[in-house]
N, C-alpha and C positions, 0 to 999 in steps of 0.2 A: 504493500500500500504506500510505501515511500515513493515519492515522485508524482503522486496524484496532485493535480493543480489545487492549490488552496490548503493542502494538508500541512499542519504545523507540528504534529506529533503523532506517533503510532505506538501504542502500548499493547502488550499482550500478557495474559495470565493463563498459564496452562496447569491444570490440576489433573485429578484422576479421571481420565476418560472425557475431558472437556477442556477446550481452549476458547478463550474469548479475546477478540482483538478489538481494541478501541482506536478509532481513527478520528483525530481531532482536527477540525477545520478552523480557519480564521473566523473571527466574529464578523457578522454581516453577510456571510455567504448564504446562498439559497440551499435549504436543506434538501429539496427535491433534486436539484442539480447534483448535489454532493452524493446522494444515494445512487443516482444514475451513474456517476463516475465510479463508485465502488462496485456497483453491479457489473459494469463493463470489465473492471479489473478482476473480479471474481470469475467471470466467464473465461478469462485468459488463463488463470492459474488453476482452474478446477481439476484439470488432468494431472497436475503435479501433487495433488493432495493424496493422502493415504486412501486405500480402498475402504468403501463403506462410510466415508466421512462426507457429510453434507452441510456445507456452510450456509447459514441462514442469517440475514440481517434482522436486527431487532426492530420493534415498532418505532414509529416517530414519536419519541418522547425524550425526556432528558432527566438527569439526576435530580434536577430541581422540580420535576413534574410530579413527584410523589406527594399527593395532597392528603391522603387518608391512610390510616392503618386501622383496620376493623378487626376486633377480636371476637371469635365465636367460641362459646363455651356451652357445656351441658352437664348437669348433674345426673343424667340418666343414660344418655346415648353413649355408645362406645366411641373410641377415637376413629374407628372406621366409618361409622354412621355420621359422625360430625364432619369428617372430611368430605364424604359424599354430598352432604348438604352444601358445603362450601363450593365444591367443584361443579355440581349440577343444578343448584338452585341459585346460590348467591352470585357466583361468577358470571353466568350467562345474563342474569338480570342487570348486573353492573355494566357489562360490555355493551348492552343494548342502549345505554344512556349516551346520547350524542356528546362527544367531547372526551369520553373515557378511552384512553389508548390501551391500557392493559390492567388486568386484575390478576394478582399473583398470590395464590394461597400457599401457606407453609404450615406444617404441623399436622397432627392427626396421622391416620394411616390410609393409604390409597389401596382400595380393594383390588385384588387380582385372583384369578383362577390359577392356582399354583399346581403345577405337575412336577413332582420330585421323583425322577427315575431311580429305580433300584438296579444298579449295574449287575449284581449277581443274578437277579431274576431275569434280566434281559439276556444274559449269557445262557442261563439254563433253558430258556424257551426259544433261543436262537432268534431273538428280535434285535435288530440294529437300531442305533440312534436315528439314522435317517428314516427308517420306517415309522418310528415314533413321531418324528417331526412332521412327516407327510400326513399322518393321520390327524394330528392336532391342527395343522394348517387348513384342513378341510372341515374341521368341526364348526358347526353353527353357521353354515353357509347357505344363503338363499340365492336362487337364480330365477331368471324369467323364462317363460316358455312361449312367449308371443301371445297371439290371439287365436280364438277359434269361434266359429259361428255355429250356433245350435238354437233350435226353437225360435228362429227369426231374430235372435239377439247376438250381440258380440260379447264373448267372455274373455277376460284376461286370465292367462295361465300363470300361476305363481308356484314355484317349487320351494317349499318351506323346509329348511333344515335347521333353522335357528332354534335355540333352546337356552334357557338360563339355569337349568337344573344341574346340580353337581352329580346326581345319580346318572343322568344321561352322559355326562363326561366320563364318569367312572366305567360305564358300560360300553364305551367306545371301542370298537374292534380295531386293533392296530395291526394284526397279522393273522394268518391261518396256518395251521399245521395239519396237513391232510384235510380232514373235514372238521377239524376242531378250531373254533375261534379263540383267539387270545385277546382278552380284554385289557383295557388300560389299567384297571385296578390290580391286575395280576403283576404288572411290571413297574408300577409307580404309585406313589401316594398322591391323592388328589384332595385338595381342600381350598377354602378361601385363605389367603395370606396377604399380609401387607407388602406393598411394593417396596423394594429396597430403596431407602431414602438417605439423603445426605443433609437433612435439615429437620429441625423441630421448632416448636414455639410454645410459649407459656404466657399466661395472663394472671396477674395478681397471685403469683406463687403456685399456680396450678397449670397442668397441661391444657393447651388450647390450640385453635387454628387461627392464624392471623392472615388477613387478606390485605395486601398492599394495592392501593389504587393509584394509577398514574394517569395524568391528563395529557391531552394533545397540546402541542404548542399553540399559543395565542388564545386559549380558552380562558374565560373568566373563572378564576379559582373559587370565588365565593359563590357564584351562581351554580356552578357545577356541584360544589359540595352540598349545597342545599337540595339540589335535585337528587343526589345520591342518598342523603339522609331521608328524604321523603320516600324513596324507594325502599329503604330499609324498614321504615315504619309500616309500609304497606305489606312487606313480606313477613313481618313479625307474627301475624296471626296465622300464617300458613306453615310455620315451622313446627317440627315435632315438639311435643310437650317437654318443657324443661330446657329447651335449647334457645340460646340468645345469640343473635348475630348483629346487634346494633350497638355494641360497646366500642366507643371510639377511643382508640389508643393514642393516635396522633392526628391532629386536625390543623393543617396549615392555615386554613381560613381563620382560625382563632386569632392568630397574630395579625393577619390583615385587617379583620374586623375591629379588633381592639385598637390598632394603630389608626385606622380611619376615624373611629369614634373619638379618640383622643385628639386628633388633629382638628376635627370639627369643633370640639370644645375650645381648642386653642384659638381658632378663628373667631369664635363668638367672644371669648374673653378679650382678644386683641381689639375687636371693634369697640368694646365697652371702655377699655382704658384709653384708646385713641380719642374717643368722644370726650372723655373727661379732660384730656390734655387740651384739646381744641377749645372746649368751653372755658377752661381756666385762662387761656390767653385771650380769646375773643370776647368772652363774657356776653355772648349774644347767641341765642338759640337759632336765629336765622342763618347767620354765617356758619355756625356749627353744622346745621342740617344740610346746607348747600355743600359744604366740604365733605361730609360723611356720605352724601349721595354717590360719590365716586366709588365707594367700596362695593356696594351691592351691584351697581351697574357694571363695573369692571369685572367682577367675579362672574356675573351672568354672561357677559360677553366672552370671557375666557372659556366658560363651559360650552357656549354655543360653538365657538371656533373648534374646540376639542371634538365636539360631536360631529361637526362637518368634516373634520380631518380624520375621523375614525380613531381618535386617541381616547384612552381610558382615563377615568379619574381614579387615581391610586394614591398611595402614601407619598410618592415622590411629587406628584402634581399638587396634592394638598399641601405638601411641605413648601413648594414654591410659592403658593398663595399665602401660607402662614408667614413666610419671610417677607413677602411683598406687602402684606396687609397694611403696615404702617406707612409705606411709601405710596400706596394708591391714592392717598389724600394729598400728597405733596404738591402736585401740580395744581390741584383745585385750591389748596390752601394759599399758595402763592398768588393765584389769580384772584381769589375772593378777598384776600387781605389787601391787595393793591386796589381793587375796585372799591372796597369799603373805605380805604384811606382817601382815594381820589374823590369819592362822593362826599366825604366829610369836608375835604378842602373846598369842593365846589359849593357846598351849602354855605360855607363861611365867606365865600367870595362876594365881591360887590355886585358883579354881574354874572350870576350862575349860568352855566351852559346847559343845553338840553341833557336830560338824564341819559338818553340813548347814546349821545356822543361821548359822554363821560365814561359810560360802561364799556363801549367799544374801544375807545382809545386806551383806557386803563388795562383792558385785557390784552390789547396788542402790545402795550408797553413791556409786558413780561413774557409775551408769547415766544419771542425768539430765544430767550434764555431757557424757557421750559423745554422747547423742542431740542435745542442743542444738548441740554442736560440729559434728556431721555435718549438721544442718540449715543451719548457717552455710556450710559448704563447698558444699552444693547451691545455696544462694542466690547465692553469688559467681559461679557459672557462668551466671547468667541472661543477662548481656550476650553471651556466646558464641553462644547460640542465636538471638540477634536479628540476627546478621551475615547479609548476603545476598551474592549474587554469588559470585565465586571464593573470596573470603575465608570465605564461609559454608560452604565444603566442609570446613572444619576442625572442624565441629560433631561428627562422629563421635568425635573425640578426647574432647570433653566428655561425650558419651553414655557411652563406655566408662569414663571416669574416675568419673562419678557413679554408674553402676550398680555398679561394683566397690566403691566406697566404701560404698554402701548395703548391698551384700552383706556387706562386712566388719563393718558395724554389726550386722546380723542374726546373724552368726557370734559376735560378742563377747557378745551377750546371750543366746545359746542354747547353742551348742556349747562355747564357752570355759569357762563355769562348770561344765558337766558334766564336761569333761576335768579341770578343776582339782579337782573333788570327788573324782575317782577317782585322780588321779596325784600330787597335792601332799601330802595328809596324811601319807603314809608317807615323805616325803622327809627325808633326814638333814640337808639344808641348812636346814631350819626351825630347827634348834638352833644354826646357825652365824651369825656376824656378817655384815654387808655385805661385799661384795668390797673388796679394797684400792682398786680404782679408784673405787668409790662413796664410800668413806670419805675419800679424798683430795679428791674433788670437793666433798663436803659441807663438809669443813674449809675449803677455799678459798672456797666460797660464803658460809659464815658470816663469814669475815673481810671479804669484800667487802660483805656486808650491813651489818656494823657500821660500815664506812667510809661507806657510802651514807647510813645513818641520821644520821651525824655531819655530813655535808655534803649535805643534800638539795637545796639550791638549786643547787649546782654540778652535781649529777647531772641535775637537770631542765633547767637552762639549757644545759648542754653537749649534751644529747640534742636539745633544740629547735634549737640552732644546726646540729647535724649533719643533722637532718631538713630544715631550710631549704636547707642546702648541697646535699643530695641532690636536692631539688626543682629547684633551679637547674641542677644538673648534668644532670638528666633532660631538661630542656627544651633543653639543648645537645647531646644525643645525636644522632648521625646518624640519618636516617630511611630506612626501606626497607619495601617491601610484604611480601615473603616472603624468607627466606634463599635464596641461590642453590643450586640443586640440583646434585648431582654424578651426572649420568646416565650417564657413561662414553661418551658419544657427542656429536658436534657436528653441527649443521646450519649449513652455510655457504651463504649466498645470494650468487651472483655476478650482477651486472647490468651488461650492456654498454650502450652507447648504442643506443637503438632504431633500427631500419633495417638492422641487421646481418642477414645471411642465416642460415638455420638451419644450413647446411653449415659456415659460418665459426664460428658460435657453438658448434657441436658440436666442431669442430677445436680451438678454444681451450679448451673444457671438458675435452677429453681431456688436454690439456697440464696443466690445473689439477689433474686427478686424479693425474697422474704426479708433479707437484710435491708434492702433499700426501702421497703414498705415501712420500716421502723422509723424512718426520718419523718418528723412531724409534718413537713410541708408536702409530702408526696400524696397525690390523689390517686393516680393509677400507675401501674407498672406492667409493661409487656416486653416479651423477649422473642427474638428470632435467632436461632442458632444454625450455623451452616448456611446452606443455600436451598431455595425451593427449586422445583423442577423447571420453572420458567424464569428463574432469576437471571439477570444479565451480569453476573459476576461469578467468580470461581472460588470463592472463599471455602475453606475446609470446615470440618465440624469443630475445629478448635476455636472458631471465632463466633462470638455472640454480640448482637446489637440489642441493647436494652433501651426502650423509650420510657421516659419518666415524665408524667404530667404533674404540675405543681399547683398548689393553691396559693393565693396571695399570703405573704408573710412579712413580718417586721424584720426578719433576718435578711442580711444582704446575700446576694447570689454567691459571692465568694465563700461565705460561711457555710451555705448549704452544700456547695461543691466539696469543701473540706470535710464536712460531716460524712458525705457519701464516700469519699475516698478513704476515710478512716475506717468506716464499717466494712468496706470491701477489701481492706488490707489483709484481712485474715485468710483470704482465699488465695490459692496458688495461681493467680492470673495477673497479666499486665492490664492496667486500666487506663483508658483514655476518655476523659469527660469533656463533652462539648454540647452544642445545641444543634438541633436538626438542620436549620438553614445554614448556620455557620459551618457545620461539618461538610455540608454539600458544596458550599462555596470553596472550602479548602480543597475538596476532592476535584472540583472543576479546574482549579488553578494548577495543582501539582500532581493530581492523580492519587493523592494520599489524604486520608481524612485526619489531617493534623495541620497546625499552623506553620510548622517548620518541617521541611523534608530534605534531608541530606542524602542524595542519591549517589551510590557508588557503582561504577560500571566496570565490568571485567568479564572474564570467561569461565573461571573455575568457581563453583559454588562454595567449596570449603574456604578458598582464599577470600572470596567476597564476605563470607560470614565472619571469618577471623578479623578482616579489616574493619567490618562494621562494628564488632565488639570493641576493638581498640579505639575507634573513633567515639563510640558511645562512652567509654570510660573517660576520654579526654573532655567530652562535652558535659559530663556529669558535674564538673567543677564550676561550670558557668552559672552565675546567679540568675534567677528568674526562669529557669527551665524546669518544667514539670512534665509528667507522663513520658519521660524519655525511655525509648525502647528501640530495639532492632526488629525490623520486619521478620516475621516468622517464616524464614526460608531455611529449613533444617532437614536433616536426614531422619526419616521415619522408618519403622520396621516394614520390611517387605518380604513377601514369600515368592522367591524366584524359582521358576520352572524353566530350565534350559535344556532344550532338546540336543541329544548327542547324535550327530549325523551318522556316525559309524554304526552305533547300535541300532538306530532306526533302519539303516539299510539292511541289517541282518534279518529284520522281520518284514522287509519289503514294504515299508510304510514311508510315505513322504513326510518330512518334518512339518510341512505346512498343514498336513492332515491332522497330525498330532496336536499342533497348536490350535487348529480350528475346533477340534473336539473339546479340548480343555477349556477354550474360551466360551463355547456355547453352554457347557455344563456348569462351569464355575460362575461365570458372569451372568448367565441366564440369557434367554432370547424370547422375544414376543413372537408367538407363532400364529395367533388368531385374535380376533376381537369380538366379544359378545355384546350385542346391543339389547338393552332392556329399556324400551321406550326412548327417552332422551338421555339415558345413561349408557356409558360405554366402559367395558372392563376388558383388560388384557388377559389373554391366556398365555402363560409363560411356562417354559420348561427350565428348571434350575435345580441344581443339587441342593439337598437340605443342608442347613448350616453345619450339622455335626459331621458331614462328609467333606467340609471345606477347610480342614485343618492341614497342617504340614504332613502329619502321618497318614491321614486318610486320603489326601490327594495322591500321595505316593502309591497307595493301594488301589486307586481308582482304575477300573477296568476300561480299556479303550480298544477299539476295533482295529485289527490289522489284517492283511491278506492271509496270514497264517493262523488267525484266531484272536481271541481276547487275551490281552496281557495287561499286567499292572503298569501304570504310567512310569514307575521308577525304572522299568526295564529299558526304556528308551530316553529317559530324561533324568537330569539331576535336579533334585528338589531340596532347596536349602533356604534358611532364613538369613536375610541380609538387610541392608538399608538403602535408601535412595531419597531423592528430594521430594518434599511434599508438594512443592509448587515450583514452577519456573516462570520468572517474570522478566520480560524484556521491554526495552524502550528504544525506539528507533534502531531496531535490529541488534541491540547489545543487551546482554544479560545484566541485570542490576539488582541491588538490594538497597533498602532505605533505612536510615536511622531517623526516626520521627520523634517529634516533641511538640509541646504546646508552651506558651508563655503563661506565667502566673497571673497575668492581667494587671500587674503593678509595675513590673520592670519595663524599661524602655525597649521596645522591640528592635529599634535600630541599634541599640547598644548590644543586645543579645546577638544580633546578626554580625555585628562587628567583631564580637568576641569569638564567634564561631569561625569566621573567616580568618581571624588571627591564629586560631588553633589549627585550621586546615593548612595555613601557610607553613606551619612548623611540622606538620605530619609528613611521614615518609610512606608513600604508597608503593605497592609492588609494581614491577615494570609492566606497562600496558594498561594499568588501571588508572582511573581518574574519577573525580567527584564533581557534583553540581548541586548547589544549594538553591532550593526553590521554596516557595510559600507565598503567603499574602504580602510579605514585605516587597516582593518583586513588583507587584502591581502598584504599591505605594511609591516605589522608586521611579517606575516608569511614568506614573501619573504626575509626580513632582517634576520630572524633566519636561514632560509635555506642557504642563501648565506654565512652567517657568519660561520655556522657549516662546510659547504663543502669547504669554503675557507681555513680553517685549514687543511683539508685533502689535498686540492690542493697544499698548501705550503709544506706540508710534502712530497708529491710526487716530487715536484720541488727540494726539498732538497736532496731527494734520487737520483734523476737523476744527479744533479750537483756533489754530492759526488761520484757517480760511475765514473764520468769523472775526477775529480780532486783528489779523494781519500784523501781529507783533509777537516775536519770540519771548520777550520779557513778560508780557501779560499772560501768555500761554503757560509759561513756566511757573508764574505766581499761582495760577489756578491749579495746576497739577501738583503744586507743592503741598496741597492738602492731603495727597495720597500718603506720603511718608509720615505725616502727622497721625494718620489713622493707625499706622503700624505700631506706634507707641502703646496706645490703649489696647489694641488687639493682643499683642504679645503679653502685656501685663495681665489681661483678663484670662488668657490661656494658662499662664503660670498660676494665678490665684485659684482658678477652677480645677487645676490638676489635669488639664486636657492636653493630649499629645497633638503634634502637628500631623493631621490626617488629611485625606482627600476632602472630608467634610469641612474642616477648618479652612482649607484652601478655597473652597467655594465661598466661605464667609469673607475672605480677603478680596475675592473677585467682586462680590456684591458691594463691599465697602468702598471699593475704588470709585464706583459710579456715584454712590451717595455723597462721598467726600468731595468729589469734583463738582457736584451740583451746587454746594454751598459757595464755592469760589466763583462759579459762573454768576450766581445771583448777585453777589457783592460787586464784582468787577463791572458787570453790566450796568448796575445802578450808578456806580461812580461815573461811568462814561455818559450815561443818559443825563445825569445832573449837569455835567460840564457842557454837553451839547445842546440840551433842550432848555436848560435854565440859566445858561451862561455863567455858571459858577466857576471861579478861577481855581486852578490846581492849588491844593494846600490842605492844611489840617481840617479846616472847616468843611470842605467838600467831603473828605474821607470820613470825618466824624458823623456828618449828617447822613451820608450814604450808609454807613455801618449801622447807625441807630434805626434808620428807616427799614433796613433789611434784617434787623435783629429779630423782630417778631416772626416773619416767615421762616427764617433760618432755624431759629430755636424750635418753632412749632414742627417743622418738617423733621428735624433731627430727633426731637422728643417723641413725636408720633412714631417714627421708625424704631426708636429704641424701646419705648414702653410696650409697643406691640409685640416685642420679643420676650417680654417678661414671662408669659405662660410657658415658653420654651426653655427659659432659664431655670424654672422650678421643676423639681422631680425629674431629673434627666434620665432616669432608668425606665420611665414609663414607655411602654411599647408605642412606637411611632415617633418618639422624640429622640431616639438614640442618635440618628444621623443629624437631625436638625439642631440638637443642643450645642454641639461645637460650632455650628454655623452662627447660632444666636449669640454665643459667648464672644466670638470673634467680632461680629458686627456691633454688639452692644459696647464692648470695650473700645473699639475703634471710633465709634460715634462720639463717645465722651471726649476722648483726646482730640479728635479732629475738630469737633465743634468748639471746644474751649480754646484750643491753641489757634485755630483759624480766626477766631474773633480778635486776636491780637496780632498774629503774624501777618495775615494778608494785608491789613491796613498799613502795617510798618513797611512791608516790602513794596507796596504800591506807592507809599509816600517817598521811599528811598530810590526806587528804580522805575516808577511808572510815568514820570512827568513827560518825557519825550514821546513815549508811545501815545499817551493821552492827547498831547498837543497835535500829534500827527493825525490822529483819528478825528479830532475836532476840526482841524484845518481842512481835512479831506471831505468833510460833510458840508462845507459852505458856511455862510453866516449863521449865527446862532438863532435859535427859534425859541419862542416862548413855549413853555411847557403846555402840552395838550392843546396846541393851537388848532389843529385840524386833525380829524381822524386819519387822513391820508399820510400826513407826515410822520406820525408816530410809528407807522409800520416799519420805518427805517431805524428805529431805535434798537438798542442792544438789550 
């Protein structure tokens, strides 16, 4: 499969009688095209595969598509009856639901008609294995006889040989001696028996059948889950007495529904606090109502656009709205505040102008700044859309954010002025002064501006030092890929030493279930040991996955995990504790269900294992690593039967014939299939277990041209060992040293320590290592965001320069960006948050918000100089700063306080990714707003005179403010 277009990795796992090949394609490739490419390659290599092997592609699903685990139990039915219900009642009903890709039962016993031949009886009655097989292959066969006409009607002829009776099978004639029939019961034991299995299941410490339900790509998980649950309810009444098949062990929709509900509450709470902030500044319900109108209209517009574009409303899109909720009112606030201020000035004027002219001109006065600020916000999100892989799944957040911001822009230049025209002119507040809060803030700002103008060098140098310190502190922040989720469930992987029997693995697994049930927070526990017949993995019976559902608790997740680990420590197993979605993300990234995967590539299994153990010992000393273990590729007991060609030739038998007979008898073979209504059962021929030991296999009679002889006459039978599994990646054998982080230590530091240990390690010749895990995605995302952020900033510079035609003014405006870095880094340190993809999204968002403040101030300085002929100097800057203080503070506070619901209770489902975003934005808003109030005026006073004079000169003679609506459209 290497060399197929789009393939990035090929992995294979070969176990006992089964090999599974995983072919991984690049993100964004078409799954149907990929399957076509694989089908074409399979057709080419089919002739090169061993005889009787039949490669089959799995269904169109993914490891993330496992949406439900359903436990079936019964206090009356046998394991065989329970499994029949799962196979023939539950599974077909689930597969009939549109959107379900696969339903895989595990556990219980699969019924078979078992024929166990008696070699001694066969020899005594001169019946060969081939005769026995031919008779069984013809058992229970129906045929058609065409049609016949009689009595003027057409009759269908059916030849019925089907039966479900064991007695009919026992009385099957397999051969005749003279005139005497030899019955099957004379040469074999016939009975119902469980199919040989490589997996089992349990629920709440008792045996059970667990059905895994996987969905098709692109299907709504919540909707499909509800349809499945409805089907389970409808089936409940038709199940045998005492049998339950509606016990949900794992439900992916729980996490989704909880997250969506929490984010809806966040949106509601954010609207309330934003309204409180606006009213505190405006002290007028009309202006507050006009500004708040932007929120529902923008959200509805976003939902409509998503619907038309075929996009879904999910946790990421709701997260984008939650982040944007405070900014949706920004454009409207700036517009309303300017209209309100101009209406107040117009009322106080000696010759008031028409209300319509005032509203239109006031709206146009700030429109240019609003539009450019929104363009900047859109541009800063460019890096987010360039992310690929799992980190690229966060792009719906950016889509929702940008669409809602653009919708709010449209609202501010259309609906807001109209509402202001009808609601504000009659307001009694036009005759009132600013609110007490605004007057106090303006008084304080004036004092601080006076101090800053007296000591400009101190302001600039202090800010520069703070920015440098923040940059250094940012580089020292811990690193992480994504914040840990709080799924409310655990996936615990137990691994025994390979070679353990299924019965023993199941017994200890049931003990593990009971130990976990003693943890107070545990609601349900279920286990899957080994693999089901339809599973798309080749794990042996030494591996068990335990799913644990939790109830809400006051204890932290880390404490619960530590409790579980301590209880399981008494068992002879390696334990890996994670969460369902997180484990699957790890598996998608590295092929290993752990956060850190150190892969060792080589040729010899023993050398690989020894190297892996040495590296494991080296890594054990690294702080922060837990669940450290070497992948269980070991030698397990094997019973080897090796044909001696010389001795086989003495008896005139082909070695292949010997091997074939031993395989059919020991491994078993399905010879027929009995149909009972909608149920189907295999008829198999297989030696009884007591004849499948080292000694008895040596005594097994096999057919040769010279008669029946014991197998040891032509073969050496001995107990030896061999690999339990063979794992390859990109055509090289490999073994993995896997581990998780403790959730407290910096992942970047752990990875750095591992790389340092690897650099000092000496590997055998021809062997090499590769370190993989979630940290790779974090590093790649960091590089992508950093590179594209430079491009994004360059585009922002170009846009601002095209507007102001001044490098100085553009740099002054963009100077707000590093100011935001100070508060963001400080907030991350105080909150104990690492630098992750989520916090980087916060930095991206903050860049646009911080730039908006600079645009509003600089634009107003220019407008005062051009439209009101104010000379350059402190008076112009102080007036411009004070008049823009209210909208700047309102927009900053609205954006900040809207994030308060995301800052509280960070572990709540749905907030995990958004909390670091909110922390970054909130901290950056504080520093950017406070420092911008001082630094931008100081920089403009020191460096902006020439640029301002050039802009004023280029606009022609001065104009009286608000002279005509047409002239104000040229304002900044």
